[in-house]
ZALUMMI-146920 format. One record per residue (C-alpha): residue in three letters; x, y, z. Coordinates in steps of 0.02 Angstrom, whole numbers, padded with zeros to 5 digits, always signed. Example, Ala and Ser with C-alpha at 12.3 -4.5 7.8 and 13.67 -1.06 7.14 Angstrom:
# ZALUMMI-146920
ALA+00615-00225+00390/SER+00684-00053+00357/
***
This chain:
# ZALUMMI-146920
MET-00313-00299+00253/PRO-00372-00136+00272/ASN-00534-00073+00169/ASP-00520+00108+00129/PHE-00625+00102-00025/LYS-00789+00190+00040/ALA-00683+00333+00099/ARG-00619+00367-00074/PRO-00757+00373-00216/ARG-00650+00487-00330/ALA-00501+00360-00319/ALA-00630+00217-00370/ALA-00694+00299-00509/LEU-00521+00337-00559/ALA-00461+00179-00540/THR-00551+00113-00688/LEU-00437+00208-00792/LEU-00337+00078-00881/GLY-00203+00192-00973/LEU-00196+00080-01143/CYS-00132+00229-01226/SER-00005+00354-01159/PHE+00000+00546-01139/ALA+00125+00561-01254/ALA+00044+00479-01406/GLN-00098+00593-01401/ALA-00109+00750-01505/ARG-00075+00915-01430/SER-00192+01060-01449/ASP-00121+01228-01472/ASP-00186+01287-01303/ALA-00118+01135-01204/PRO+00007+01174-01064/LEU+00196+01153-01118/PHE+00247+01097-00952/ASN+00209+00925-00883/THR+00068+00934-00756/LEU+00196+00899-00615/PHE+00249+01081-00636/GLN+00125+01209-00578/ASP+00112+01363-00483/HIS+00170+01338-00291/ALA+00282+01186-00342/VAL+00441+01141-00236/LEU+00602+01093-00324/GLN+00748+01016-00252/ARG+00885+01117-00190/ASP+01077+01099-00229/ARG+01051+00981-00385/ALA+01005+01013-00563/ASN+00816+00965-00583/PRO+00746+00890-00741/VAL+00598+00987-00816/TRP+00494+00917-00956/GLY+00328+00926-01052/GLN+00241+00917-01219/ALA+00268+01037-01375/GLN+00242+01016-01562/PRO+00359+00877-01623/GLY+00526+00955-01667/ALA+00484+01125-01590/LYS+00632+01227-01509/LEU+00601+01301-01346/GLN+00678+01405-01219/VAL+00659+01376-01028/ALA+00681+01538-00912/PHE+00730+01516-00728/ALA+00835+01600-00596/GLY+00903+01711-00735/LYS+00967+01578-00829/ASN+00899+01524-01014/ILE+00904+01354-01064/ASN+00870+01278-01240/ALA+00780+01121-01271/ARG+00699+01038-01420/ALA+00550+00926-01425/GLU+00580+00754-01490/ALA+00477+00658-01636/ASP+00336+00622-01498/GLY+00337+00797-01440/ARG+00408+00776-01269/TRP+00551+00899-01217/GLN+00665+00906-01074/ALA+00783+01024-00996/SER+00899+01038-00836/LEU+00884+01186-00727/PRO+01024+01254-00635/ALA+01072+01198-00461/LEU+01001+01334-00311/PRO+01018+01321-00128/ALA+00861+01343-00049/GLY+00756+01497-00079/GLY+00628+01575-00174/PRO+00506+01606-00238/TYR+00548+01593-00423/THR+00464+01606-00596/LEU+00480+01469-00714/LYS+00439+01501-00897/VAL+00439+01406-01061/THR+00421+01485-01235/ALA+00402+01386-01399/ALA+00471+01457-01563/ASP+00290+01486-01623/GLY+00255+01606-01487/SER+00168+01505-01374/SER+00229+01505-01177/GLN+00184+01445-01009/THR+00229+01527-00845/LEU+00221+01460-00683/ASN+00232+01571-00522/ASP+00278+01559-00334/LEU+00402+01411-00349/LEU+00515+01375-00194/VAL+00674+01267-00199/GLY+00701+01164-00058/ASP+00704+00974-00011/VAL+00561+00871-00095/PHE+00505+00699-00020/LEU+00395+00565-00092/CYS+00269+00495+00026/SER+00202+00328-00029/GLY+00116+00183+00037/GLN-00069+00123+00087/SER-00205+00191+00203/ASN-00093+00250+00338/MET-00006+00361+00232/VAL-00175+00416+00148/LEU-00250+00450+00322/GLN-00279+00643+00325/VAL-00248+00770+00453/LYS-00427+00781+00493/ARG-00432+00623+00568/THR-00282+00623+00685/LEU-00268+00687+00855/ASP-00310+00849+00915/SER-00363+00889+00722/ARG-00472+01051+00762/SER-00326+01131+00834/GLU-00203+01066+00705/ILE-00314+01140+00562/GLN-00357+01293+00643/ASN-00171+01342+00677/ALA-00102+01281+00505/SER-00004+01426+00428/ASN+00150+01385+00338/ASP+00194+01436+00162/ARG+00353+01341+00158/ILE+00265+01172+00179/ARG+00170+01124+00020/MET+00088+00961-00027/LEU+00048+00884-00218/THR-00070+00732-00185/VAL-00086+00615-00333/ASP-00251+00538-00371/ASN-00277+00355-00368/ILE-00259+00296-00547/SER-00218+00124-00600/SER-00143+00074-00768/VAL-00087-00080-00852/THR+00047+00016-00953/PRO+00151+00162-00882/ARG+00070+00334-00894/ASP+00159+00501-00932/SER+00070+00631-00823/ILE-00044+00657-00680/PRO-00216+00726-00688/ALA-00205+00901-00715/ALA-00327+00936-00580/ASN-00187+00878-00455/HIS-00119+01036-00372/TRP+00027+01100-00265/LEU-00048+01171-00107/LYS+00010+01274+00039/THR-00024+01232+00219/THR-00176+01340+00257/SER-00316+01300+00354/GLU-00417+01281+00211/ASN-00308+01140+00127/ILE-00239+01041+00292/PRO-00388+00936+00323/GLU-00345+00817+00169/PHE-00157+00820+00182/SER-00069+00656+00211/ALA-00044+00669+00407/ALA+00106+00561+00427/CYS+00190+00667+00279/TYR+00130+00823+00340/TYR+00188+00803+00516/TYR+00354+00740+00462/ALA+00402+00889+00374/ARG+00337+00998+00507/GLU+00451+00914+00622/LEU+00596+00904+00507/GLN+00592+01084+00475/LYS+00630+01126+00662/THR+00808+01072+00617/VAL+00815+01076+00424/GLN+00765+01253+00383/VAL+00714+01243+00232/PRO+00552+01246+00103/MET+00476+01061+00110/GLY+00384+00999-00050/LEU+00283+00840-00020/ILE+00226+00724-00159/VAL+00086+00603-00089/SER+00067+00453-00200/ALA-00016+00326-00086/TRP-00190+00216-00107/GLY-00270+00143+00035/GLY-00285-00047+00046/SER-00143-00071-00084/ARG-00006-00217-00083/ILE+00179-00176-00114/GLU+00165-00278-00276/PRO+00057-00157-00368/TRP+00191+00001-00316/MET+00322-00113-00426/SER+00371-00094-00602/ALA+00362-00251-00705/GLN+00544-00263-00729/ALA+00568-00250-00528/LEU+00450-00403-00507/ARG+00540-00504-00621/LYS+00695-00471-00528/VAL+00606-00532-00374/GLY+00560-00677-00465/GLY+00397-00795-00458/TYR+00290-00670-00551/ASP+00323-00701-00736/ALA+00172-00803-00778/SER+00047-00668-00714/LEU+00162-00523-00786/ASP+00151-00614-00951/LEU-00037-00627-00929/LEU-00050-00417-00891/ASN+00034-00409-01057/ILE-00114-00510-01141/TYR-00226-00409-01042/ALA-00165-00234-01122/LYS-00215-00293-01286/ASP-00349-00423-01250/PRO-00450-00407-01092/ALA-00577-00533-01144/GLY-00449-00664-01177/ALA-00346-00626-01032/GLY-00487-00636-00926/GLN-00538-00808-00983/GLN-00348-00871-00945/TRP-00363-00798-00772/ALA-00519-00889-00739/GLN-00445-01047-00787/GLN-00304-01000-00662/TRP-00414-00966-00518/GLN-00513-01137-00557/ALA-00352-01227-00553/TRP-00314-01158-00383/TRP-00468-01201-00310/HIS-00450-01387-00372/ALA-00263-01381-00289/ARG-00359-01369-00122/PRO-00334-01518-00020/GLY-00528-01607-00016/VAL-00578-01517-00156/SER-00647-01648-00275/ALA-00665-01655-00468/THR-00846-01607-00440/ASP-00840-01480-00296/GLU-00870-01340-00410/PRO-01002-01219-00337/TRP-01005-01114-00494/ASN-01042-01279-00601/PRO-01238-01301-00632/ALA-01191-01481-00678/HIS-01123-01502-00508/VAL-01266-01415-00399/THR-01278-01477-00229/ASN-01365-01422-00070/ASP-01248-01496+00055/GLY-01179-01359+00165/TRP-01276-01213+00085/ARG-01380-01084+00211/PRO-01510-00939+00176/ALA-01388-00784+00156/PRO-01484-00627+00245/LEU-01406-00492+00131/GLU-01510-00369+00192/ARG-01419-00364+00362/GLY-01263-00314+00258/ALA-01077-00375+00277/TRP-01075-00561+00335/GLN-01000-00490+00504/ARG-01162-00416+00540/TRP-01283-00576+00511/GLU-01285-00611+00698/MET-01203-00776+00659/PRO-01059-00809+00792/GLU-00950-00916+00674/LEU-00947-00761+00553/ALA-00938-00619+00684/ASN-00750-00606+00654/PHE-00730-00709+00502/THR-00600-00658+00364/GLY-00600-00773+00211/MET-00713-00845+00076/LEU-00892-00854+00062/TRP-00988-00925-00091/TYR-01145-00839-00146/ARG-01281-00917-00255/THR-01438-00870-00330/THR-01555-00916-00462/VAL-01638-00797-00597/LYS-01779-00857-00712/LEU-01783-00775-00884/THR-01897-00791-01039/ALA-01819-00847-01220/ALA-01837-00663-01267/GLN-01748-00594-01110/ALA-01604-00724-01119/ALA-01568-00675-01300/GLN-01530-00492-01261/GLY-01368-00412-01219/ALA-01358-00389-01024/VAL-01249-00330-00886/LEU-01247-00409-00712/SER-01257-00279-00570/LEU-01210-00343-00413/GLY-01209-00199-00302/THR-01078-00175-00158/VAL-00951-00315-00155/ASN-00800-00317-00024/GLU-00667-00354-00049/ALA-00622-00473-00190/ASP-00756-00575-00308/GLN-00755-00711-00437/THR-00930-00716-00529/TRP-01002-00843-00637/ILE-01172-00869-00723/ASN-01221-01033-00778/GLY-01052-01111-00762/HIS-00971-00955-00867/TRP-00839-00839-00783/VAL-00899-00664-00810/GLY-00789-00552-00710/THR-00679-00522-00556/GLY-00676-00350-00449/TYR-00566-00287-00297/GLY-00612-00157-00184/GLY-00784-00105-00088/ASP-00868-00035-00221/ASP-01024-00092-00336/ARG-00973-00221-00460/SER-01058-00242-00648/TYR-01003-00368-00778/THR-01058-00359-00955/LEU-01109-00531-01009/PRO-01043-00618-01167/ALA-01166-00678-01293/GLY-01228-00854-01258/VAL-01210-00850-01071/LEU-01398-00833-01012/HIS-01537-00950-01073/GLU-01720-00968-01052/GLY-01780-01033-00877/ASP-01673-01038-00710/ASN-01492-00966-00735/LEU-01365-00988-00592/VAL-01275-00846-00528/VAL-01123-00889-00413/ILE-01011-00768-00334/ASN-00841-00800-00219/VAL-00800-00672-00115/LEU-00626-00645-00025/GLY-00639-00535+00145/THR-00483-00499+00233/TYR-00512-00353+00356/ARG-00712-00310+00399/ASP-00881-00262+00320/ASP-00856-00406+00185/GLY-00967-00491+00077/LEU-01108-00451-00051/TYR-01220-00319+00015/GLY-01321-00152-00016/PRO-01491-00109-00074/THR-01591-00266-00167/ALA-01634-00136-00307/LYS-01444-00142-00367/ARG-01442-00335-00391/ALA-01519-00348-00549/LEU-01483-00411-00731/ARG-01502-00243-00856/LEU-01553-00300-01022/ALA-01519-00210-01185/ASP-01691-00155-01212/GLY-01681-00057-01041/SER-01778-00160-00929/THR-01720-00259-00785/VAL-01736-00428-00709/ALA-01709-00414-00506/LEU-01581-00537-00425/GLY-01711-00532-00269/ASP-01654-00574-00098/ALA-01655-00765-00122/TRP-01466-00798-00088/GLU-01385-00940-00004/TYR-01201-00948+00055/GLN-01074-01073+00100/VAL-00921-01045+00203/VAL-00751-01103+00129/PRO-00639-01185+00252/ALA-00505-01067+00316/SER-00371-01193+00274/TYR-00392-01175+00090/GLY-00290-00998+00110/GLN-00300-00851-00004/PRO-00330-00869-00187/PRO-00209-00782-00309/SER-00260-00600-00378/PRO-00284-00546-00564/PRO-00141-00450-00597/TRP-00218-00307-00684/LEU-00321-00249-00525/SER-00283-00088-00441/THR-00228-00118-00270/SER-00200-00309-00276/GLY-00118-00317-00449/LEU+00048-00307-00522/SER+00147-00135-00563/THR-00051-00055-00589/ILE-00017+00077-00471/TYR+00173+00098-00516/ASN+00105+00127-00702/GLY-00027+00250-00650/MET+00049+00344-00500/ILE+00246+00333-00498/ALA+00276+00319-00681/PRO+00197+00492-00710/LEU+00322+00565-00582/GLY+00464+00536-00711/HIS+00636+00586-00627/TYR+00575+00723-00523/GLY+00710+00792-00402/LEU+00691+00711-00229/ARG+00782+00714-00057/GLY+00718+00549+00000/ILE+00572+00425+00001/LEU+00438+00384+00146/TRP+00361+00227+00137/TYR+00219+00160+00255/GLN+00148+00013+00192/GLY+00129-00181+00239/GLU-00044-00202+00323/SER-00107-00281+00148/ASN+00036-00397+00134/THR+00026-00473+00311/SER-00064-00626+00242/ARG+00084-00655+00135/ALA+00220-00594+00229/THR+00362-00728+00185/ASN+00432-00638+00034/TYR+00405-00449+00104/LEU+00580-00423+00118/ALA+00632-00462-00063/LEU+00479-00371-00116/LEU+00549-00212-00011/ASP+00714-00225-00063/GLY+00649-00234-00242/LEU+00549-00091-00219/ARG+00676+00019-00145/ASN+00798-00037-00304/ASP+00648+00012-00420/LEU+00624+00194-00340/ARG+00817+00217-00349/ALA+00830+00175-00530/ARG+00691+00312-00561/PHE+00741+00441-00425/GLY+00921+00427-00409/ALA+01040+00286-00340/ASN+01060+00290-00140/GLN+00908+00377-00130/PRO+00863+00383+00058/MET+00715+00285+00124/LEU+00624+00284+00283/ILE+00512+00134+00311/VAL+00368+00144+00455/GLN+00365-00017+00525/LEU+00187-00076+00564/ALA+00094-00007+00698/GLY+00002-00127+00823/TYR-00175-00190+00775/GLY-00287-00315+00837/PRO-00301-00398+01011/ALA-00180-00411+01129/PRO-00083-00587+01150/THR-00096-00696+01292/HIS+00026-00833+01238/PRO+00162-00831+01100/VAL+00084-00821+00930/GLU+00126-00826+00753/SER+00104-00670+00663/GLY+00095-00618+00488/SER+00110-00415+00537/ALA+00273-00478+00662/GLN+00337-00549+00492/VAL+00321-00388+00399/ARG+00389-00294+00538/GLU+00552-00391+00540/ALA+00568-00382+00352/GLN+00560-00188+00372/ARG+00681-00199+00503/LEU+00809-00295+00416/ALA+00782-00186+00239/ALA+00827-00040+00356/LEU+00969-00132+00435/GLN+01045-00197+00282/ASP+01061-00029+00210/PRO+01159+00120+00262/HIS+01036+00243+00153/SER+00879+00186+00248/GLY+00792+00218+00403/LEU+00653+00138+00513/ALA+00522+00223+00625/VAL+00466+00103+00757/ALA+00260+00133+00769/VAL+00207-00031+00861/ASP+00186+00044+01025/ILE+00090+00193+00940/GLY-00054+00076+00868/GLU-00234+00060+00903/ARG-00293-00112+00947/SER-00467-00077+00877/ASP-00405+00031+00742/ILE-00288-00012+00609/HIS-00282+00176+00567/PRO-00189+00251+00724/ALA-00228+00432+00754/ASN-00059+00477+00822/LYS+00025+00536+00671/GLN+00116+00683+00766/GLU+00213+00559+00869/LEU+00252+00458+00686/GLY+00294+00611+00608/ARG+00413+00658+00753/ARG+00512+00488+00741/LEU+00517+00491+00551/ALA+00599+00657+00562/ARG+00728+00593+00682/ALA+00770+00455+00578/ALA+00794+00568+00438/ARG+00907+00677+00515/HIS+01024+00530+00545/VAL+01011+00448+00380/ILE+00970+00592+00271/TYR+01057+00742+00352/GLY+01219+00640+00437/GLU+01176+00689+00624/ALA+01255+00583+00740/LEU+01107+00532+00848/PRO+01029+00351+00866/PRO+00896+00363+00722/SER+00756+00250+00796/GLY+00779+00186+00970/PRO+00876+00045+01058/VAL+00928-00105+00928/PRO+00963-00269+00954/THR+01155-00307+00911/SER+01167-00495+00977/ALA+01103-00644+01078/GLN+01194-00776+01163/HIS+01202-00910+01275/HIS+01261-00881+01454/GLY+01217-01044+01545/ASP+01032-01071+01566/ALA+01010-00876+01511/VAL+01006-00780+01353/THR+01098-00610+01347/LEU+01028-00474+01230/THR+01148-00335+01184/PHE+01083-00168+01126/GLY+01157-00036+01038/ASP+01096+00137+00987/VAL+01055+00165+01181/THR+01028+00349+01221/ASP+01076+00356+01409/GLN+00998+00191+01467/LEU+00877+00071+01448/ILE+00710+00093+01540/VAL+00548+00003+01554/TYR+00379+00082+01579/GLY+00250+00028+01701/ALA+00351-00102+01772/GLU+00519-00162+01854/GLN+00563-00294+01719/PRO+00508-00281+01530/VAL+00377-00381+01452/GLY+00369-00464+01282/PHE+00519-00565+01259/GLU+00502-00743+01196/LEU+00631-00891+01190/CYS+00613-01015+01045/GLY+00654-01175+00971/ALA+00693-01191+00800/GLN+00502-01241+00753/ALA+00347-01134+00752/ASP+00253-01134+00888/SER+00391-01170+01008/CYS+00407-01012+01098/HIS+00391-00977+01278/TYR+00368-00799+01364/ALA+00530-00751+01442/SER+00573-00655+01620/ALA+00688-00508+01583/ASP+00798-00409+01691/ILE+00897-00261+01616/HIS+01083-00249+01642/GLY+01156-00095+01586/HIS+01130-00105+01395/GLN+01098-00289+01404/VAL+00930-00386+01442/VAL+00964-00575+01515/LEU+00810-00683+01478/ARG+00748-00847+01552/ALA+00630-00971+01518/ALA+00548-01135+01539/LEU+00642-01203+01401/PRO+00805-01318+01405/ALA+00955-01209+01358/SER+01005-01335+01219/GLU+00828-01311+01145/ILE+00831-01125+01127/LYS+00887-01071+00958/ARG+00792-00888+00932/VAL+00733-00743+01020/ARG+00583-00626+00982/TYR+00525-00487+01052/CYS+00348-00400+01032/TRP+00295-00543+00906/ALA+00107-00522+00880/ASP-00011-00421+00791/SER-00029-00304+00918/PRO+00107-00340+01063/ILE+00140-00260+01226/CYS+00306-00163+01208/THR+00387-00074+01359/LEU+00551-00069+01332/TYR+00621+00113+01289/ASP+00783+00225+01313/GLY+00804+00389+01367/SER+00763+00472+01218/GLY+00594+00407+01229/LEU+00600+00274+01081/PRO+00546+00097+01095/ALA+00651-00044+01054/GLY+00556-00103+00901/PRO+00494-00293+00869/PHE+00630-00414+00813/GLU+00684-00589+00807/LEU+00865-00651+00810/PRO+00957-00803+00816/VAL+01036-00859+00984/THR+01220-00890+00971/PRO+01329-01009+01084/THR+01474-00878+01087/GLN+01523-00686+01117/GLU+01528-00654+00935/ALA+01394-00537+00878/LYS+01302-00599+00718/GLN+01204-00445+00683/GLY+01281-00276+00714/THR+01214-00092+00721/ARG+01164+00005+00571/PRO+01311+00045+00467/
***
């Protein structure tokens, strides 16, 4: 799971907003804007459709909206919200949009364009800025395009739906001054698309590094997917009683721990009654993340560590209110003092927890932290001075450096996550960053996410389908969706392996295949083994634009390179047939393609296969009896080597297909 938290201090600060009250419920001052904050100077509206526009006024106020020579009447509801529908227009502009209330107050927006508007969403690879891409100096220096404009939504997490984005978020034109912070994938997509679709492009970037897919979905959508009811019920409790919900969560986490194979009833590292020295070693926190401790077993370790220390207090100190400050914790923590759970967090920022009364006592107090890390720079670290008890009288008691640690076996797996956390919760980002977009007019949606779900990939297809339906319920039925298939990241494979990244890619492929209004941009070959954030976003933009030309604009061209249509037994061989081939299948760097596997029905039954191209088919053979071959896989690894392309320069993407004994194709090309 990528860790993007240090790169976004503004996002970390805003993420603490829980949104327990909505914008609509707040009183409106006389000088407050009448338009919702989505509507600003330089905004882009969707062409060829009636666009909704809305805002906040005095309850019951009559308003008139003027746009493109038309006047539209509106009236504020009892909560002050008003809405109007603008006339459909072809691409063009600039236009002025004005709203006037009966009391004479008004607001005017200038320099609005009408064109195609896209929502760009996902995690860190959608966030990645132009300044971090290939040839960024030239890209920034030569950026000048008044007809591509971007609105970037601040990272805000909320347990209830919000009505507006921060007023500080602005629609920005493409200039050398603005573009360094633009989402590179979104910008390069629009720039490439504009070569064939010559209209203004409006880009709304609502993306958050390190986020799972679940927080991007509404509570209703997650309930439809199934399996989230108990956590969503706990989230509802949290909205009214955070402390009570926290204690319920602690019980759930501890129950998960006790359900691990091999964990005894007394195996409770947080419990002073069950303290043991077995397996505990000194923790060199001064060296930073555990991967930097110069311990071979931790150099590439991702998983869980327990940390513990004791802090001695006088009776007067223990009787005070206190805040436990831990310094930096990355990535997810559960924290106890004297057996009392005191808090949980997620991200790479500093942790502080206010302690309930009665937790501290005179003498030694046991502080225990469980930290889950899934990417890099994991654990508890930072300056010693940040780790302290901060007492109500203004004094502090240092926790010091006398910490110990214990490694949790990898077989225990990953624990559940509190539903109210930002990037790992449920519906929290939807409430803070999708709900505030209302029903803004869109031409399509770009989705680049999945890295944070590779450790729990089995239900990603159901979640992705649920997300797509959720967004369509908000922005319009059959809203086109372009999905970026995960780029390669990690060491190259030397033998067939099971892979969470490959499972997510397969879910993304199937999600696009099964829906005629969705497209796929294959990115596995433009990844970087040592960086989960590949810099070649220009090529990604080209591939997304090509998919859009087919899926959104109806061009008769293959949208994303060769796609498998069938896999059949032919004697001791398996024949793969490809569709959507431009010119012919070709191989880069060799005479035969590599990366194909023939597999049995069980996991870990795959063998690399030799491959020969015959027209639009690839014939495979492997050291596996024909009767045992049930599946064929291609480029199935975290960072596979993929060499099969076609005349368009597009790769055949990773896939898994069942092998059938007949000529009948079991999986067709896209509708």
